[in-house]
C-alpha positions in Angstrom: 0.0 0.0 0.0 1.4 3.4 -1.0 1.1 5.7 2.0 2.2 9.4 2.2 2.8 11.0 5.6 3.4 14.7 5.3 3.6 16.9 8.4 1.2 19.8 7.9 1.5 23.4 9.2 -1.4 25.7 10.1 -2.3 28.3 7.4 -0.6 31.6 8.2 1.9 30.1 10.7 4.6 29.3 8.2 7.0 26.4 7.9 8.0 24.6 11.1 10.2 21.7 11.8 9.9 18.5 13.8 13.6 17.5 14.6 13.0 13.8 14.5 11.9 11.0 12.2 8.4 9.5 12.7 8.3 5.9 13.9 6.9 3.3 11.4 3.2 3.6 10.9 3.1 7.1 12.5 1.8 10.2 10.8 1.7 13.8 12.1 0.2 17.2 11.4 0.0 20.6 12.9 -3.5 21.7 13.8 -4.5 24.8 15.8 -1.0 25.2 17.2 -0.8 21.6 18.4 1.2 18.7 17.0 -1.1 15.7 16.5 0.0 12.1 15.7 -1.9 9.2 14.2 -0.4 5.8 15.1 -1.9 3.5 12.5 -0.4 0.3 14.0 -1.8 1.0 17.5 -5.0 2.6 16.2 -4.8 5.8 18.2 -4.4 9.5 18.0 -2.1 11.5 20.3 -2.2 15.3 20.7 0.9 16.9 22.1 0.4 19.5 24.8 0.6 23.1 23.9 4.0 23.8 25.7 5.8 21.0 23.9 4.1 21.8 20.6 5.3 25.4 21.0 8.9 24.2 21.6 8.8 22.1 18.5 7.2 24.8 16.4 10.3 27.1 16.4 12.7 26.8 13.5 16.5 26.8 13.8 18.6 24.8 16.2 17.1 22.3 18.7 16.4 24.0 22.0 16.5 22.3 25.3 12.7 22.5 25.5 12.4 20.9 22.0 14.9 18.2 23.0 12.8 17.4 26.0 9.7 17.3 23.9 11.4 14.9 21.5 12.4 12.7 24.3 8.8 12.6 25.5 7.6 11.6 22.0 10.3 9.0 21.7 9.2 7.5 25.0 5.7 7.3 23.5 7.0 5.4 20.6 6.0 8.1 18.1 9.5 9.3 16.9 12.9 7.9 16.5 16.3 9.1 15.0 16.8 12.9 14.8 16.3 14.8 11.5 14.3 17.9 10.3 11.2 17.9 8.2 9.7 20.9 6.5 6.0 21.4 7.1 3.4 22.8 4.8 -0.4 22.6 4.4 -2.3 21.8 1.3 -6.0 22.4 1.4 -8.5 20.6 -0.9 -11.7 22.0 -2.1 -14.9 20.0 -2.0 -17.9 19.9 -4.2 -21.6 19.3 -3.7 -23.6 16.8 -5.6 -27.1 17.3 -7.1 -29.9 14.8 -6.6 -29.6 11.6 -8.5 -32.7 9.4 -9.3 -32.9 6.0 -7.5 -32.1 3.0 -9.7 -32.5 -0.6 -8.5 -29.4 -1.9 -10.4 -27.3 0.9 -9.0 -28.7 0.4 -5.5 -27.5 -3.2 -5.6 -24.0 -2.0 -6.4 -24.0 0.5 -3.6 -25.4 -2.0 -1.1 -22.7 -4.5 -2.1 -20.0 -2.0 -1.5 -21.5 -0.9 1.8 -21.9 -4.5 3.0 -18.2 -5.2 2.2 -17.1 -2.1 4.1 -19.2 -3.0 7.1 -17.6 -6.5 7.2 -14.1 -5.1 6.9 -14.6 -2.6 9.7 -16.1 -5.2 11.9 -13.4 -7.9 11.4 -10.1 -6.0 11.0 -7.9 -3.6 13.0 -7.3 -0.1 11.6 -4.0 -0.9 9.9 -5.6 -3.9 8.2 -8.5 -1.7 7.1 -6.1 0.7 5.4 -4.3 -2.2 3.8 -7.6 -3.5 2.5 -8.6 -0.2 0.9 -9.3 -1.0 -2.7 -8.3 0.7 -5.9 -5.5 3.0 -6.9 -5.0 6.5 -5.4 -5.3 8.0 -8.8 -6.4 6.9 -12.2 -6.6 8.1 -15.8 -10.4 7.7 -16.1 -12.7 10.4 -17.3 -13.2 12.8 -14.5 -16.9 13.4 -15.3 -17.6 9.6 -15.2 -16.0 9.3 -11.8 -18.0 12.2 -10.4 -21.1 10.6 -11.8 -20.3 7.4 -10.0 -19.8 9.3 -6.7 -23.1 11.0 -7.2 -24.8 7.6 -7.7 -23.2 6.2 -4.5 -24.2 9.2 -2.4 -27.8 9.2 -3.7 -28.3 5.5 -2.9 -26.2 5.3 0.3 -29.0 6.8 2.4 -31.0 3.6 1.7 -28.4 1.3 3.3 -29.4 0.6 7.0 -26.3 2.0 8.8 -25.8 5.3 10.6 -23.2 7.8 9.2 -19.6 7.2 10.1 -16.8 8.8 8.1 -14.6 5.6 8.1 -17.5 3.6 6.7 -18.6 6.2 4.2 -15.1 6.6 2.7 -14.3 2.9 2.6 -17.6 2.0 1.0 -17.3 4.7 -1.6 -13.7 3.8 -2.3 -14.8 0.2 -2.9 -17.7 1.3 -5.1 -15.4 3.4 -7.3 -12.7 0.8 -7.5 -15.2 -1.8 -8.8 -15.8 0.6 -11.6 -12.1 1.3 -12.3 -11.8 4.7 -10.6 -9.2 5.6 -8.0 -9.5 8.1 -5.1 -7.4 9.3 -2.2 -8.6 8.4 1.3 -7.6 11.5 3.4 -7.5 11.6 7.2 -7.6 15.0 8.9 -7.3 16.4 12.4 -8.3 19.5 14.3 -6.4 20.6 17.4 -8.7 22.6 19.6 -11.0 20.9 20.5 -9.4 17.7 19.1 -11.4 16.0 16.4 -10.5 13.6 13.6 -12.3 13.0 10.3 -11.8 11.3 6.9 -13.1 11.7 3.4 -12.4 10.6 -0.2 -10.7 13.0 -2.6 -9.9 13.0 -6.3 -8.0 15.6 -8.3 -8.3 18.1 -5.5 -12.0 17.6 -4.9 -13.6 16.0 -1.9 -16.0 13.4 -3.2 -18.2 12.8 -0.2 -18.1 15.9 2.0 -18.7 19.7 1.9 -16.2 22.5 1.7 -16.7 23.9 5.2 -16.4 20.5 6.9 -13.3 19.4 5.0 -11.6 22.8 5.4 -11.8 22.5 9.2 -9.3 19.6 9.2 -5.6 19.5 8.5 -4.6 16.4 6.5 -2.4 13.9 8.5 -2.6 10.8 6.3 -3.6 9.9 2.8 -3.9 6.3 1.4 
């Protein structure tokens, strides 16, 4: 599985540096002045306190406070050997989808993808769920056709008997698109204060299953 793990900086704050290498399976992002980690292998988020985050946000040489913060993160198993990583943020717009008529054949396809996603989330740990994510991150398909497929999924998803959950929604849509030859990026984002985590599907800079205001409130921490 191809996974990218950029550290992200808050808009307007400028580039900052984390003087350490992330441990395997760990991803990190800046959000609301706090450094947040996603440990995929242990299925958990960790938000660094404001004092240690501030120490690590400064550029230049490693200060004693930053060194102590790194030692704290190393003890948590989140970082390892020292290095410096530039941070930046990329924001992705989202689009809204118009109503799509209900079609029984299309409904069956959506239900099939939803049932698969429900089974995967019920029987596998988080890292295994990511490994099972179907389809390529990108493709060379016709963009309009992919958006039409996403519209069909969203229109019929409401008829599947399961409450909304961002993990489920993204995984089911990714499965549905992959079955039709379309790729999409599964993006995980975090917010620092108050802490919150969210995920959505994205393609060519467009969020496929969320609205602009919601997506814009989160800083990407992982994309698969």
